[in-house]
C-alpha positions in Angstrom: -0.1 -0.2 0.1 1.5 3.8 -1.1 1.4 6.7 0.9 -1.9 8.5 1.7 -1.8 11.3 -0.9 -4.6 14.3 -0.2 -5.1 17.5 -2.5 -4.1 20.8 -0.8 -7.2 21.9 1.0 -5.7 25.5 1.0 -6.0 25.4 -2.6 -9.3 24.4 -2.8 -10.8 26.9 -0.5 -9.4 29.5 -3.1 -11.9 28.0 -5.4 -14.4 31.4 -6.3 -17.0 28.8 -7.7 -19.0 27.8 -4.8 -20.4 24.8 -6.8 -16.8 24.1 -7.7 -15.3 24.7 -4.5 -18.4 21.8 -3.0 -17.2 19.5 -5.1 -13.8 19.6 -4.7 -14.2 19.0 -1.3 -16.4 16.3 -1.2 -14.0 14.2 -4.0 -11.1 15.1 -1.0 -13.3 13.6 1.5 -14.0 10.2 -0.3 -10.2 10.1 -0.9 -9.7 10.4 2.8 -12.4 7.5 3.5 -11.2 5.5 1.0 -7.7 5.6 2.3 -8.5 5.2 6.1 -10.5 1.9 4.9 -7.5 0.1 2.8 -5.5 1.3 6.3 -8.0 0.0 9.0 -8.3 -3.1 6.8 -5.1 -4.0 5.3 -2.0 -3.0 8.0 -1.0 -6.7 9.2 1.8 -9.0 9.5 2.1 -9.4 5.6 2.2 -5.6 4.6 4.2 -4.5 7.9 7.3 -5.9 7.9 9.7 -3.9 10.2 8.5 -0.9 12.8 11.6 0.2 15.0 13.8 -2.0 14.5 11.3 -4.8 15.1 10.7 -7.4 12.0 7.2 -9.0 11.9 5.9 -12.4 10.4 2.5 -14.3 10.9 3.9 -16.0 13.9 6.4 -13.7 15.7 7.5 -10.2 16.4 11.5 -9.8 17.0 14.5 -7.4 16.9 16.7 -7.7 13.4 18.8 -9.9 15.1 16.5 -12.4 16.7 18.0 -11.9 19.7 14.8 -11.0 21.6 11.2 -11.3 20.8 7.5 -12.7 21.2 5.9 -15.3 19.5 2.3 -16.4 19.4 3.3 -20.1 17.8 1.0 -22.1 19.0 1.4 -26.2 18.8 1.0 -28.8 21.0 3.7 -28.5 22.8 4.4 -26.0 25.5 5.7 -23.1 23.2 8.0 -20.6 24.0 6.1 -17.1 24.1 8.8 -14.6 25.2 12.7 -14.7 24.7 16.0 -12.9 25.1 19.7 -13.3 24.5 19.3 -16.2 21.2 18.2 -16.3 18.2 16.9 -19.9 19.1 13.7 -19.0 21.0 13.7 -22.2 22.4 17.3 -22.2 23.7 17.5 -18.6 24.7 18.8 -18.4 28.4 15.7 -16.0 29.0 12.8 -17.4 28.3 8.9 -17.9 28.8 6.6 -20.4 28.0 3.3 -20.2 26.8 1.8 -22.0 30.0 4.0 -19.5 32.2 6.9 -21.2 33.0 10.5 -19.4 32.7 13.8 -20.3 32.7 16.6 -17.5 33.1 20.1 -18.7 32.6 22.6 -17.2 34.3 20.2 -14.5 36.5 21.4 -12.5 39.4 18.2 -12.6 41.7 18.1 -9.9 44.4 15.4 -8.9 47.1 17.2 -5.5 47.3 19.9 -3.7 45.2 21.9 -2.1 48.6 19.6 -2.7 51.5 19.7 -4.9 54.0 18.4 -7.9 55.0 18.5 -9.2 51.4 19.0 -12.7 49.7 20.8 -13.3 46.5 20.8 -15.8 44.0 24.0 -15.2 41.9 25.7 -17.5 39.2 28.8 -15.5 38.9 29.8 -15.0 42.6 27.5 -16.9 45.9 25.6 -19.3 44.6 23.1 -18.5 47.1 23.5 -15.4 50.2 21.4 -14.9 52.9 22.3 -11.6 54.6 21.4 -9.6 58.2 24.1 -7.3 57.1 27.2 -7.0 55.1 29.5 -8.6 57.4 26.2 -11.5 58.8 25.6 -13.8 56.4 24.8 -17.5 55.2 26.8 -18.2 51.9 26.5 -21.6 49.4 28.8 -21.5 46.8 31.7 -23.8 45.5 35.2 -24.0 46.1 37.9 -23.5 43.1 37.8 -27.2 42.7 33.9 -27.3 42.7 33.5 -28.7 46.1 30.1 -27.7 47.7 30.4 -25.3 50.6 28.6 -23.4 53.3 29.4 -20.4 55.3 28.2 -18.8 58.5 29.9 -15.4 58.9 29.4 -12.6 61.4 32.2 -10.3 60.2 34.6 -11.7 63.1 34.4 -15.5 63.2 33.5 -18.0 60.8 32.0 -21.7 59.9 32.7 -23.7 57.3 30.9 -26.7 55.8 32.4 -28.3 52.8 32.7 -31.6 51.6 36.3 -32.1 50.1 36.2 -35.6 47.8 35.0 -38.3 50.4 35.7 -36.1 53.1 33.4 -34.1 55.2 35.0 -31.2 56.9 33.9 -28.7 59.6 36.2 -25.9 60.5 35.7 -22.9 62.4 37.4 -19.7 63.0 36.9 -18.8 66.8 35.8 -21.1 69.5 33.4 -24.1 68.9 30.7 -25.9 71.2 28.8 -28.7 70.4 26.3 -29.4 72.8 22.8 -31.4 73.2 20.2 -31.3 76.0 19.8 -35.2 76.2 22.9 -37.6 74.8 25.5 -36.8 72.1 27.2 -39.5 70.3 30.4 -39.4 68.1 30.1 -42.7 66.6 32.7 -44.5 63.9 29.9 -46.8 61.9 32.9 -48.8 60.4 34.4 -52.3 61.8 37.8 -50.3 61.7 36.6 -46.6 62.4 38.9 -44.6 64.7 38.2 -41.7 66.4 40.7 -39.3 66.9 41.5 -36.4 69.3 44.2 -34.1 68.6 45.0 -31.0 70.9 47.2 -27.9 70.0 50.7 -28.9 69.7 51.5 -26.1 72.2 52.2 -26.5 75.9 48.5 -25.1 76.8 47.0 -27.7 74.0 45.3 -30.2 75.9 42.1 -32.7 75.6 40.1 -31.8 79.3 37.6 -33.4 81.2 36.1 -32.3 84.7 37.4 -35.3 86.4 38.4 -39.0 85.7 35.3 -40.1 87.0 33.5 -38.3 83.8 35.4 -41.0 81.8 33.2 -44.5 81.7 33.9 -47.9 80.2 30.8 -49.5 78.9 32.7 -52.5 78.6 34.1 -52.7 82.0 31.3 -50.9 83.5 33.6 -48.5 85.8 35.3 -44.9 85.1 38.7 -44.5 84.8 38.8 -43.1 88.4 37.3 -46.2 89.3 39.8 -48.3 87.9 42.8 -46.1 88.6 41.7 -46.4 92.4 41.6 -50.4 92.0 45.3 -50.0 90.4 46.3 -48.2 93.3 45.2 -50.2 95.5 46.2 -53.7 94.2 50.0 -53.3 95.8 51.2 -52.0 98.9 53.2 -48.6 98.2 54.8 -45.6 100.2 52.2 -43.4 101.5 54.4 -40.1 102.6 55.3 -36.7 101.6 59.2 -35.6 100.4 60.4 -32.1 100.0 62.1 -31.2 97.1 63.9 -28.3 95.6 62.3 -26.4 92.8 66.1 -25.0 91.5 69.1 -26.8 91.5 70.8 -26.6 94.9 68.0 -24.8 96.2 66.3 -25.2 99.3 64.1 -28.9 99.9 60.9 -26.8 100.3 58.0 -28.3 97.9 56.1 -31.0 99.2 55.3 -34.0 97.0 52.8 -36.4 98.3 52.2 -40.0 97.2 49.7 -42.5 98.7 50.4 -45.9 97.9 53.2 -46.0 95.9 50.9 -42.7 93.1 51.8 -39.3 93.2 48.5 -37.6 94.7 50.5 -33.7 94.3 
């Protein structure tokens, strides 16, 4: 369809003969009605090919490079209705089907830009982050080797849960308390499982218990203190206090006590 062309209205109004002027006005109105009818009935996807950089065909409207668009294709499948990021609408990183299902590959999803608390899904950084503040958060991410990691961070101390190969690792920066209101069991389930306690190698590194009575053998049905007492009572040893010097050549003023041959102080 060509462009709409109408006679010049000013030239018609300049016609002196009123009958002739009226006739020209009637013709002009007729031309206008005819062209409007054509516009109303014939503008469609067949004769409008491009509008503002958008290409139109019978089933979709898309950008010239087809990287973004919308479609009315309707088959028995769950057809893609909107897409962006690829000329192939069915594999585009962002797409929505006619059932309303959305795929957003590589999407950054966050509850706010710069305020807290906030939740973030970010494939380029933390896989998942829940932030109370910038320094108080929970993160789920992957290490450089791809192992899954879970972080709890309050800006001072840090807890890291990690699956490294076939080993679960729990790392803590700061103190770590493991407590239960009822029984607490640490168990190796294999027939050759070993439970190892490794204190620090410094002079103050140790494994502590309130007393030997708190170490109890379920097999022997007795505490370590009971076993030590029985061992002390099984033979006759010296029961006395001796005094020793704390420095070479110094006076013997420091007491050391023995009960039945076992040092008690």
